[in-house]
N, C-alpha and C positions, 0 to 999 in steps of 0.2 A: 762610715767612709763616704765622704761626699761624688755625687756624682754629678759629671754637668747637665744641664737642663737641656732638653732639646726642644727648642724654640721655633722660633718665627720659620725653623723648618719645617714646621709643622703644616705651614702655608702648603707646602708643595706635598703632601706626604699622601698618601692612599688611607682611605678610614682605616683598614686593617693597623698599618702599620702605626698608623696613628698616638695608637696607646704603649706601644712599645718602643719612642724613640732614645735616642741618648747622648742627643749632640746638642749643645743650645744654644741658643741664638737664635732667633727667628729662625730655624732649621723647622720644615717639615718634610724628615725623613724619615725611614724607616730603622733607624737602629735601635737595640734593643739597649733595657735597662739604666734606661736614665729618668730619676722620679725624682729630681730636683728643681725642676721649673715651677717656679709658683712665683706669681704674679703680682701684683700691687693691692691692695687691701682699696675700701672705697676712702680710704684718703688718699690714696695714689693720684685719685684723677683730679684733685685738689692741685696736688701740686706737679701736674702734667704742662707739659710744652708741645704748642703746635709745631708738629715736621713740616718741614720746608716747603714752601706754597708750590707751586707748581705749576702753572703755565698759564700761559697768555692765548691759548688756543679758544677762549670764548667758553668752554665748558664748562658747567655748573657743579663743583664737585664737595662731595664731604669732607669737612676738614677731620684730619687723623691727629690725634692728641697721644704722644708718649710722656711716659712718665721720663722727670729728669737724670733717674739713674740708669736709662735704658738706652744705649743708641746703636743704631744698626747705620754701618758704615758701606757706601753703593761707590765700588771703582768701574769706571769706564761709561759715567755718564755719557761722553761726548762723542761721536762714532765718526762724525761731517757728513753724514747725512739723516735728514733730519724726521724721516719716517721712521727710521731703528731706534732713533734718540725718543721719539714717541712712545716705541713697543718698551723700551729700558726703562722708563720713566712710570709707565702703569704697572711694571711686574715690579718698582721700587715701591708703588704706591701699593699694592697689592700686600706684600710681605709686610711693609707699616700698620695696614689694615688686620692681619692677623696677631701682628705682638699687641696692637692696640685695643683688640678683643678680649686676649691671653691679661695684660696689664693692668686695665682701666676697668672697675667694675662701673657700669650704667648703664640704664634699663636696653640701649638699642645701640647698635654700633652701623652706622649705615653704609661704612664705609667699605664693608667687609662683602654686603653684594653688589655693594657698585663695581668692585675690582674681582670678583670669582661668582663664579656660575656652577652648572652643572655638579661634575664628580668634584671638581676642585673646591664648590662651596659647601658639598656634603664633609670630605675631608676634611678640612679646615672648621667646619663647626663639630664634628666628633675630637678632633682635637682640643679645640680650645674650651670644650665642655669637662676634657677630661684633670685639665688644670684645675680647674673649681670642685669636682669632684675629690680631687685628693688635697684642695688647699694649699697651693702653690702658686706660683708665680716668677717671674725673673728680672733679674735687670745686668750689666754690666756691657761688653762692647762686643759685638757680631760682624764679621767682617764676607761683605759680598763681595765676588772678580770674577776674570775670564769670563765676565759677560759676555754672550757672542746672540745675536740675532740671524735668523733665518725664514724668511719669508718662504710657506712652504704655494699659497696661492693668494689671489685675492683677497684682502683684507684677512686673511690667515697666517699666524707667524709661532716659529719655535725658539725658546726663549731657552741657552745652555747655562748655568753657570754653576759656581763653588761657593763653599761657606765655611767658614773658618769660625767654629763658636769657642775656642779654646777662652776666648776673655769673656764669655757670658757666665751667669752665677743662678743657682736658685734662691727661692727665700720663699720665709712662710708667709702666705694670706693674708693672715690673723695677723701676727705679731709683727710684718715686713720685716725680720729678722733674717740676714741673708747668709747662704751657707759657701764659704767658699770656695772654687774650684779645685781640684786636682789638678794635677801637673798638667800638659798638653799633652794630647794622647789620638793615638788614628782614629777613635770615636768621638773628635770634636771636627773631622771634617767630613764633610759630602759635598756629592755634585747631584742637580737638579736637571732635569728635564721638563719645559714647560710647553703647553700649547694655548695659546690667545689668539681670540677671533675680535676684532671691530666691530662694535655694534651701532647701529642708527648713532647714537649718541657722536659716536666718536671714540668711545674708549675702546681700548686693548684690553679686553676683562681675558682672564686665567680659565679657561675652561677643563682644564686636565695638568697633571702636575706627576712625575716618579721621580724616585731617588734609588739613587748608591749610597750607603753609609759606608763609612771607610774609605772613602774615596782616594785612590792612590794618585790619580792626576791631582789633587786639587791638595798635596802635601807640598 
């Protein structure tokens, strides 16, 4: 029986939840039972495509390249508030940085440390390692929506959002063979609450993430 991979969501998981994810798609959440996420093998990095390039803010950012068979769709990129838009842009880049580390085999993934720190970086590293240990990767489409920014104080913000991993699937890391996802289920939906802090470079870095699996508010 195929299970959906809990993928990019992992980026937002706690370290303990990381190994028991069951949603797919870029979700770092703590749902149980999903062992289908497998990333691209070393051959996949050659076919990777660069993620949308982000910014005219003058910040020297590491490039993020995702495999051609992996797509993260982010809704609500423009709020009308430039500061909120900047926070959402770095939230998007962080999710993509985790997806890249899972699916593209290379010696270093500088974007991961560029957009994550503290507990968020530790949990992401654990989550990513679980894919390599299990010989898995992921493909397909994951959707991120209902993204909202709340400023907690100067240079500190919270971003909440939903993830729909029903379009993602797991792959065997060595062979690249995809496992077709099951029919959509409540386990495909996650709700995330993340904390971001603006560093001296002007980057909104994610420092912590919590998540709710089978989130009714996201269905």
